[in-house]
Structures are given as structure tokens and as C-alpha cells.
C-alpha positions as CSV (number, residue, x, y, z in Angstrom):
1,M,0.0,0.0,0.0
2,S,1.0,3.6,-0.5
3,I,-0.3,6.6,1.4
4,Q,-0.4,10.3,0.6
5,L,-1.2,12.8,3.2
6,H,-3.2,16.0,2.6
7,L,-2.1,18.6,5.1
8,H,-2.6,22.4,5.7
9,D,0.2,24.8,6.0
10,G,1.6,24.8,9.5
11,Q,1.0,21.2,10.3
12,D,4.1,19.1,11.3
13,E,4.5,16.6,8.5
14,S,6.8,14.2,10.4
15,E,4.3,14.0,13.3
16,R,1.4,13.4,10.9
17,R,3.3,10.7,9.1
18,A,4.1,8.9,12.4
19,Y,0.4,9.1,13.3
20,W,-0.9,7.7,10.0
21,S,1.8,5.0,10.0
22,D,0.7,3.9,13.4
23,V,-3.0,4.0,12.5
24,T,-2.7,2.2,9.2
25,G,0.3,0.0,9.8
26,I,1.9,1.3,6.6
27,P,5.7,1.9,7.1
28,L,7.1,5.4,6.6
29,T,8.7,4.1,3.4
30,G,5.2,3.7,2.0
31,F,4.4,7.4,2.1
32,T,4.4,9.4,-1.1
33,K,4.8,13.2,-1.6
34,T,2.5,15.1,0.8
35,F,-0.1,17.4,-0.7
36,W,-0.1,20.8,1.0
37,K,-3.2,23.0,1.0
38,K,-2.1,26.6,1.0
39,E,-3.6,29.2,3.3
40,G,-6.1,31.7,1.9
41,T,-7.7,29.5,-0.8
42,G,-11.2,30.2,0.6
43,H,-12.1,26.5,0.7
44,R,-11.1,25.8,4.3
45,K,-14.1,24.5,6.2
46,R,-12.3,23.1,9.2
47,L,-8.8,22.0,10.1
48,L,-8.4,18.3,10.7
49,Y,-5.6,18.0,13.2
50,N,-4.2,14.9,11.6
51,G,-5.0,15.8,8.1
52,T,-6.4,13.3,5.7
53,A,-4.8,10.3,4.0
54,S,-5.4,8.7,0.6
55,I,-4.4,5.0,0.6
56,R,-3.8,3.2,-2.6
57,P,-2.9,-0.5,-3.3
58,R,0.5,-0.9,-5.0
59,Q,0.1,-4.5,-5.8
60,S,-1.7,-6.4,-8.4
61,G,-5.3,-5.9,-9.5
62,A,-6.3,-8.9,-7.4
63,L,-5.8,-6.9,-4.2
64,L,-7.9,-4.0,-5.7
65,Q,-10.7,-6.5,-6.5
66,R,-10.6,-7.9,-3.0
67,I,-10.9,-4.4,-1.5
68,L,-13.7,-3.5,-3.8
69,G,-15.4,-6.7,-2.7
70,W,-15.1,-5.7,0.9
71,I,-16.6,-2.3,0.1
72,D,-19.6,-3.9,-1.7
73,A,-20.1,-6.3,1.3
74,L,-20.1,-3.4,3.7
75,K,-22.6,-1.4,1.6
76,E,-25.0,-4.4,1.5
77,T,-24.7,-4.9,5.3
78,W,-25.3,-1.2,5.9
79,A,-28.3,-1.1,3.5
80,A,-29.8,-4.2,5.1
81,S,-29.4,-2.7,8.6
82,S,-30.9,0.6,7.7
83,T,-34.1,-0.9,6.2
84,G,-34.7,-3.5,8.9
């Protein structure tokens, strides 16, 4: 897996990388270039202390298909629980 952080100016990148590495189990070597949101863009709704992370599979399409299957199963479970 690879992970890209989305942070605001002023956030400590190394602390956020350590946080997301701990949460996801992805080693620091799996991190790609951080996306920085500049101040003053007018789109800031709220500052998320740990930023956000985009996680992408690096391996074969088989892993992607497995993950998509998990997502479909969760959607079906949630749909069934909300109607019943």
C-alpha cells in the first residue's frame, strides 16, 4: 500500500506521518509526496488535526478487486441494517 497525506500549511509533516503510519500499519517508506493545501484558498471548512490520508494499493489488480469486494459487502450490510 502507498499513502499520501493531505495537510494544511503549519502542520508538522513528520508527526502526521508517524500518526498515520501507526493507524494504518503502513511503514514510513510507503508514504508518497505530501499534498499541501495553502492558506487563503477560501475553501477551508475546518482544520483536521491529523489531516487526511489517501491510501492506494501498490500490488496487483487482485488486491484491488478484494478491497472493492469488501466495500460492496459493507454497503450491502449497511443497506440491510438501515431498512430493517
